[in-house]
N, C-alpha and C positions, 0 to 999 in steps of 0.2 A: 585412411582419410575419414574424417568425421562426416556422417550423413547430414545432408542439408535439413534444417528444421524449417517447417512452413512459417513459423513465427518470425524467424530471422530473414527469410526470403521476403516476407511482407514488410519488414522494417527497411530492408534495402530498397524496395520499391517506393516506399514513402519518402525515403531520403532522395531518391531520384526526382520524384514529383515536387518535393519541397526545396530543391536545390536553389540556393540564393536566399532562402527565407529561414531555413533551419541551420542550426549549428550542431555538429555531431562529433563525438570522440568515442574512443573505446576505453572504458574504465579499467578493464583487465581482460585477460584471456584465460579461459577455463580449459584445462587439459583433461582429456579422457584417459583412463588406464590403458585402453587399447590403442591409443595414438590419436592424433588430431586434436584440434582445439576450437573453442567457440568464443566469439567476442561478447562482452557485456557492454551494450551500447548505452550512451548517455546522449540524449537529444534535447536541445533547448530552443526556445523561441520567445520572442517578446523583449521587453526592455532589460538590458543587462545591468542597468544602474543599481547599486546597492540601496538606493533611496526608495525603490518601489518594492512591494511585497512579492513573494514567490509562492508557487504551489508545486509540489512534487507528486508525480504519479508513478507508482511502482507496481510491477506485476511479475508473475513467474518465480516468486521466491521458493515455492514448492513445485518441484518438477512435474508432479502429477496433476497439478491444478492449472491446466492450460487455459481454462476459461478466464482466469484472472489476467493473464497476459493478453488474451484476446480482447477483453474489455478496454484495456489501456491502449492497445494498438488501434482498435476501432475509433477511439476518441481522437487519437493523434491523426489518423487518416482524415477524419472529419474536419479537423482544424486546417489541415493542409489544403483540402479541397475548397473550404470556405475562404481561405486566403486569396483565392483567385477572383472572388466577387464580393465578399462581405466587408464593406467599408466600416461597419460597426465593430467587427472583430479587429480590424486594423487599429481603430482608436482604442479599443480595450487593451490591446497588447502594448500600447504605449505606457500603460499604468501597471503592468504586471509582468513577471517572469514565470514561464512555465517550463518545468523540468521533467523529463521522462526517462525512466529506466524500465522498459516494458518487459524484459526477460532477464531477471537477476540471476537465475539459476539455469542457464542453458544446458549445462552438463547433466543435471538431474532430469531435465526434460528429455534429453536424448536417450538417457538410460531408463526412462520410465520409472523413476523413483521420486519419492518426496524429498529426500535428502540430496546433497550435492555428490559429486563423484567420490569424495572421501568418506561418504557415509554420515555426514553431519547435517542435522536439521538446522537450517540457517535461522529459524525463529526460536531456537533454544541455545544459540551460540554466543550471545553477548555476555560480558562479564557482570551479570546481575544475578544475585542470589535472592530467591524468594524469602520474605520475612515471615511467612506463615506456611502451613502445611500445603503441599501440592498433591494432585492426584498421582498415584503410582504410575510410573512410566510416562503418561501423558504430560506431566509437568516437567519432563526433561530427565534424562538418565545418562550416567557415564559408564554403564556396565559394558556395553559393546556397540560398535557401529553396525553390527548385524541385526540389532533390534531398533524399532522405530523410536523417534524422538531423542536420538543420541546428541549430546551437547558438545562432544569433542573432549580432548584431554584437559584435565584441570590445569589452569595457569598457562595454557597454550594461547598463542595469538588467535584472534578471530580468523575464520576462513576468508579466503581471498575475496569471495563474493560479498560477505558481510562487511569487510573492510572497504570495498568499493562503494557500497551503499552509504556507509558512514562518511566516507570522503566527500561524496556528492552532497549529502545532507549538510555537512559542515561548511563546504565551500559555497553551495548555491542557496541553501535555505537559512542556515544559522548565521550567515553573514548579514542578514537583514533584520530589521526591528520586528517584522511580522511575517510569518510563513505558515502554510498549511501543507499537509501531505496526506495521501491516501494510498494504502497498500491493498491490492485486490487479491482476495483468496476465495476458496470455496470449500465446502465439506462439512459445515457444522449446522445441524438442525434443518428445519423445514421453513425457516423464515430468513429473509435477508437482514443482516445485522450490521450496524455501524458501531464499531468498538473504538474506544479510546483508552489510554493508559489510566490506571496501572494494571499490569498482569502479575506483578510480583508481590503485591500487597493490596489489601482491601481499603487502604487509606486513600482519600481523594487527592487528586493532583492540585498543584498550586493554582492553575488556571481553570478551575472548575467553573467559575462564573462565566468566563469567556466561552468555554465549551458549551455551556447551557445556552448562552446567547446565540451561538451558532446553530444549535439544534432548534432553537425557537424560531429563528428567521427561516430555516429550511422548512419547518412544519407549517409556518404561516404562509409561505410562498407556494408550497406543494402539499395542500391539505389532504390529498388522497394518496400520499406515498405509503408504501408498505414496509418501510424499514423500522427495525427496533434499534433505537439510538441509546447506547448504554456503555458504562465502563466494562472492560473485559472481565474484571474481577467478579462481576455478578454471575459469571458462568463457571470459570475455573481460574486457578492461579498457575503460573509456570515460573521456572527458572529461565534465565537467559534471554528474555524478550528483547529483541533488537530495538523496538520503538520505545520501550521503557528506558533503555540505555541512552538513546539519542535525546529523548525528552529531558532526562537528567542532565545531560551535557549542556543542553540549551539553557537550563536553569542556572548556569554559572553567571549569567548576566541577567539581573532582575528586570532590566528594561526591555528584554526580548520576549516576544510571545511566539511560541511554536506549538501548533496544535496538530499532532499526528493522529490520523484516523486509519482504521482497518475496515475494509468492506469484506464481510464474511458472507458469501452467497450460500444460501441454504440448499445444498445439493440433495438432501433427503427428499425434497419435493419432486425433483426430477426422477429419483428412483421410484417414488410412489406412483408416478404417472407411467413409468416404464420399468416394471420390476426386472426385466431382463438385464438392465444395466448392472445389477448386482453381480453378474457373471463376468463383468469386464472390470479390469483394474482401473481404467479411466472412467468407467461409468459411475463409480462411487463419487467422483469429484466433478464430473463434467456432463452437460446435457449431450447425449450422443445423437439424437435425432436432429436433422439440420434445421427444421423450423423452430425447434426449441432453442437451439444454439443462437440463431439469428434474433429471436425474441430477447434472450438474455443480453446479447451484445447491444441491442437497442435500448432496453429499459434502464440501463445504468448510465447512459450518456448524459441524462439530465442531471444526475448527481455530480458527475465529474465537471460538467460545465458550471453548475452552481458554485463549486468551490472557487473557480477562477473569478467569478463575479463577486463572490463574497470577499475575496482578498482585495479586489479593487475598491469595494465599498466599505472596507473595515471600519472607517471612522464613523460611519453612520449607525453601526450596530454594536460595536464593542462597548461594554458597560463602562461608564465613567465612574469616578470616585463616589458620586452620590448614590448610584443604584447598584454598585458592585456587591455590596454586602447583602442586599436584598436578593440579587440574582444568585449569589452563592448559597443563601439559605434555601431558596427554591430548589436549587440543584440537589442539595443534601436531602431535601424532602422527597424529590422525585426518584433519586438513584440510590440513596444510602439509608 
């Protein structure tokens, strides 16, 4: 029998508290080699109409990065509690659809591995080949599942967890004219970074002007934020990036705007403040001291809430035809 995961217990509690206000289903079940299985939950709230925008919140793609799942779960719990008294939130949810997959890789979380139970790194698993040279190993490898960043067998179908994310993104986000998503991770550098595609090439995305406009309104509204907002390609390139794959799928319809983001929390700062974390497998990716964990869970709620508000107000900040070229040129100057 599979050991209970605290994150899944927390999700079950939230579903109890939000009964009647949340819609929930299990996208798939992930089996462990030793027996037992874990559900991959999909939780939605807000207006289901395809005429309104949507925002997707994803966490726990890498089993060791539990803080990413924690950030998404904390935001979902906050929404559920606010629904009991916040009339402004009720009105906001009439204009947006919110979609949550807080724990994409419960099997990896249970096994204390970055990869899923089959040994595959879900962020190297999509059918996308880098167009330029990638870092050895880090950029994805097919040598062995015993080594990190394993992509899976060539020409094999994506892993069940990756397929679940793709199905949810396709049905809930890409079915609308405008959508955003954020995937919460940890482990890179000493700064919190907000990344956007591409990871397989240094070429800019088609919606660079829209991404720059989103970054601009965030910076204007939260002038003291500490995020570095940039394309992932400025740091390193990889094969098989799931969000590159889904963004390319969204591009099949030129009238659709899908802006996927990745929150990469800088765990090196936690290690610097508490060097003993280096001796813990979880300590490299998560704050181990309770007060630091609570601080991290608090500080990113503002970003996640901003995205739902930005989706609601998209018509006020998306660049129109007159200024789009200027916004694109500014983005090229800032990022490329």
